[in-house]
N, C-alpha and C positions, 0 to 999 in steps of 0.2 A: 304539733305546735305550729301555729301560724305566724307568719311575719306580716305585721300590719304596716301600712303606709298610706299616705295621702297620694292619690293619683292625680297626675297633671292632666287637665282638660286637653283633649286632642292627641294625647300620647298613644303609643301602642297599647299600654295597659288600659287606657281609657276605652279604646276600641274593643278590647277583650271584655271590659266591664259592660259596655253596651250590648255586646253579643250575649253575655250571660243573662242580663236583665231581659233581653228579648226572648231568649229560650225559656226562662223560668216564669216571667211575669206577663209577657205580651202574647206570644204565639198561642198559649193555651186558651186565650180569650179571643183569638182571631184579630189581634191588634198589632200595629207596627209603630215605630217611632218616626215622627216627622223631623226634618232638619231643623225646623223652627223650635220644636219641643227640646231637642238636644242642645241647641244654642243657648237656651235659658240656663243651662247648667254651668256656664263658663265661670260664674262667681260662687258656685257652691263648693262645699267641702266634700270631695269624692274619696270615700274610704274603701280600701281593698285589703282583703286578707289573702295572703299567698302561701301556698304549700310547696315545699321543695319536692320535685320529681326528677331525680337524676341530676342533670346539669341545669335544668330549667326550673323557674318558679312559676307555677300555674295559679291563676286566680281561682280561689276556692269559694269566695263570697264577697259581697260588697253592699254598700248602701250610700245614700247621699244625705248630707246635712245641708238644708236650705234655711238661711236666716229668715225669720218671720218679723222680728223686731230686735231691739238691742239686747233683750234678755231671753228670747225664745228662739229655738231652732227646731225645724221640722225634719224628722227622719223620713226619707222617701226611698222607694225603689230598693228595698231590702231583698237580696237574692243570694241563695246558696246553691252551688252546683248540685244538680240532681243526684250525682253519684256519691256526694258527700253529706247529704241531708241526714239528720238524726244523729250526728256525731258531736254536737256541741258547738259547731262553728257559728251558728246564728247567735248563740249566747255570747261567744267571744267577740263577735262583730259589734253587738249592742254595747258590751262593756267598754270596748275600745272607743266606740262612738260617743258614749257618755263622757269619758275622760277627755276626748278631743273637744267636745262641746264646752265643757267647763274650762279647759285650757284656752279656749277662744272667747271666754267671757260670757257664755250663756248659762243661765240657771234653770231653764225649763226646756225639756225635750217633749215635743208633741209629734203625733203621727196620725195618719188615716190607716188603721189596721184592717186588713181583711178579716171578716167575721171569724173565719176558720183559724186565724192566727191569734185571736185575742187571749186565749189561755196561755200561750207561749209568753206573750208580753206581760200578762198579769203575774206570772211566776217571777218576773224580773222587776216587779214593783210598779208597773204602769197601771193606771186606773182609767176605766171607760168614762168619758165625759159626753153626756148627751145621748140622743136617740140614734138608732141604726139609720144609715143612709146608703144610697147606691152610688157607687163610683166605678167607672169602667165596666158597668153592667153587673156588678156583684156587690153583696152587702159588706159594708164597712162600719167601723166605729172610730170616733176620734178618741185617742188615748193620750195620756200625758203623765209626766213624772217630774217632780221637783228634784233637780240634780244636786243642788247645794247641800241638802240634808242627807243625801244618799251616798255621796262619795267622800 
């Protein structure tokens, strides 16, 4: 069972979040985060799922919700710790993020999903919108879900 919370930008949890995203999403592609890129996250909703390990809570997975307009939010930078992948954590993160989005007044969740992850998101009710495109050097699809009818 994960403990979900909104992470404060610049906090210790935020630095753990950046490290996890770097390990899972950036390093495998030979990419890094720039200071300017990370500064853009200051007004985003930063979601973290934490797992109790002895006395500490360790970050198991995370994502970012970036407002696009008053009704739409974009899920970005979804990452689950490599040692915990395949255990349903990603699904829990998505469900928590959907509820968080609705609670913040958003009715549509959109994302740029890596092609390899589209099946995962489709099982959770997301639909592919448009043609395949390349982002960070790999194939992606825009996916979206109307949250109002699904929650």
